[in-house]
C-alpha positions, 0 to 999 in steps of 0.5 A, a space after each residue: 557538443 562537448 562543453 569545453 568550458 566545463 571539461 576544462 574546469 573538471 580537468 584542471 580540478 582533477 589535475 590539481 587533485 592528482 598533484 596534491 593527493 600524494 602529499 596532502 592529508 585525508 581531509 585535503 583529499 575529501 575536500 578536493 573530492 567535494 570540490 570536483 563533485 560541486 564542479 560536476 553538479 554546477 556544470 550539469 545545472 543540478 546543484 541544489 539551491 533550496 531544501 525543504 524537510 518533509 514529514 517533520 512537526 511530529 511528536 514521538 515517544 521514546 523508542 519510536 522512529 520517524 522517516 523524514 524526507 527532503 526535496 530540493 530545487 536545483 539550479 535548473 529549477 527542477 525539484 527532486 528527492 534529495 533525502 539520500 544526498 543530505 548530511 543529517 544532524 540533530 541539535 540534541 542527540 540525547 533526545 533524538 538522533 537522526 541517521 544518514 537516511 533521515 530516520 529519526 530515533 526518539 531517545 528520551 522524553 523531556 518537558 523542556 521546550 515541549 520536547 522539541 529537537 531541531 533536525 537539519 539536512 545539509 547539501 554538499 554545497 552547504 544549503 540547509 533545511 530544518 525541521 522539528 520533532 518532539 519527544 514526550 510522553 504527554 497525552 493527546 487532548 484534541 484530534 483535528 481530522 482533515 483531508 489532504 485537500 481541506 479547502 475543497 468541500 467534497 472528494 471525488 468518488 472512487 478516488 482514494 482520499 488521504 485523511 490525517 490529523 493535527 494532534 494537540 497535546 496536553 503541553 500545547 504542542 501540535 503534531 501536523 498532518 499525522 496518522 501516528 497512533 490513530 485508529 479509524 472507523 466509518 459510520 455504519 450507514 456508509 458504503 465507504 471503507 477506511 484502512 489503517 493508513 487513513 486512506 478512505 475508499 468510496 464507490 457509491 453511485 450517488 453523492 454520499 456523506 461519510 462520518 469518519 472517527 479517529 481515536 487515540 486512547 479515549 480522545 475522539 475526532 470526527 469528520 464528515 466527508 462528502 463523496 461526489 461522482 460528478 467528476 467521473 468521466 469513464 473507467 478503463 480496464 488495464 492489462 499490463 498497464 494498457 487499456 484493453 477491450 478483450 482478454 483471451 485465456 486458456 483454462 487454468 490461466 491466471 491474469 491480473 487486471 487493474 483499472 483507472 478512472 478519467 476525471 473532468 479536467 484532472 489526470 486519470 487516477 488508479 482505482 484498484 481499491 475502489 472498483 467492483 469486479 463482476 461478470 455476466 452470466 455463467 462463471 467462466 472466470 474466477 475473480 478475486 474481488 478483495 485483498 492485495 490480489 484484487 483483480 486476479 482472474 482465473 479461467 475456469 470454463 470454456 466460453 465467452 463472458 463479459 468482465 464488468 468493472 464498476 465504481 460510482 456511476 460508471 462502468 466498463 465492460 470488456 469481453 473475456 474468451 476462455 478456450 480449452 476442455 472444461 470437462 470436470 472429472 472430479 474434485 479433490 481436497 488435498 491429496 484425496 484422502 478421506 480422513 485428515 488429521 490436525 493437532 489440538 489448537 493447531 491448523 491445517 490447510 485445505 486445497 480444492 483442485 478441479 481435475 479435468 479430463 486432460 491431465 494438465 487441466 487441474 486448477 486450484 479452485 479453493 477460493 471459488 468453492 463454497 466451503 462448509 464445516 457443517 455446523 462444527 464449533 471446533 475450528 475457525 476458518 479463513 481463506 489464505 492467499 486468495 488470488 494466487 495459485 497457492 490459495 488455501 482454506 485454513 482450519 484452526 482448532 479452537 479446542 485442546 481436546 480431541 474431536 472430529 467433523 466433516 468439511 465439504 466443498 461445493 464447486 460447479 454443482 459437485 461436492 467433495 468432503 473430507 473427515 478431519 480428526 483433531 488428535 
């Protein structure tokens, strides 16, 4: 049903604009456009009634930037991101500016008022929210490390946990909930890992305590976190975001799997970073088990196997069936040449291809081979682009001199070798 009242209001406003824009100023037109937009928002119930600035209370050094965001509650009671809807303003652009997207740029350091600058975001209906940033070169004196849910004495095993810190500076200023400038490490006795963004990944089957250290310059902060698997109910393996019990592939096919964990009295959580992938028995599939393409499967040999996803004290097993001819004719490094050349201090990429009896059944098996440089100290090695059809084994020369060595790759009980000359 048409809201005739709203339609009438918009129509009258529109007619008013038409009647005056021919003789009014540019500012008049802008004001009237704003008025009709406000009428539209009111009729939809989406006009913002309160604003909250998110990500403020941070200290920056000159030249650094900070992305602020904002949430708003509208007249329907709904909350939404309104970062792009606001007009942003700094009360002292000589210290810090802010652009139309809420990005703060630190301009100059000051000791006045602990370097604090007020950043305001204002809606079309003049509802404002205010945040604060500080610009100063003063050093950090204390790190108070914490988890996002600091009121709970444990975290759920397998569920990534965000760590942050409140930083106190020599002038008394405190940055809240930040990871800016922090480096993280976990104690050697823990199976947990932590990334540069402060995300802690846990997977132990039993309760495990992990001590995390955060560092800025010579200042340290420590926190011991208990990871408990008691709330884990089950794990599901997903293909295209849907749970599955079986996967059917042809040799050479590549597919991405992911995983979620169901928790007691909580919504299911993605656990792609903490799950461990394996298979039963013969290697019918290749599994990328780390990196940004973790969970990529490649069909290598015909037959049936079970894919196992494990984390904490839970696991999920599904069936994977691979069809097609898996007769291996030969292994080939790059184009099959017996000698390859690289420059001093340069790099060369090696690709191992498994060629089947069928001309169309060649598969890049670089990441699933056992590589050896046979004791050479002339190069470093690194697997690049794991989990993709472009995976390569990269050799980088450590010397400015000429030299020669043999590289070998073993796959499916066959060996392929090539001589590499540095010249």
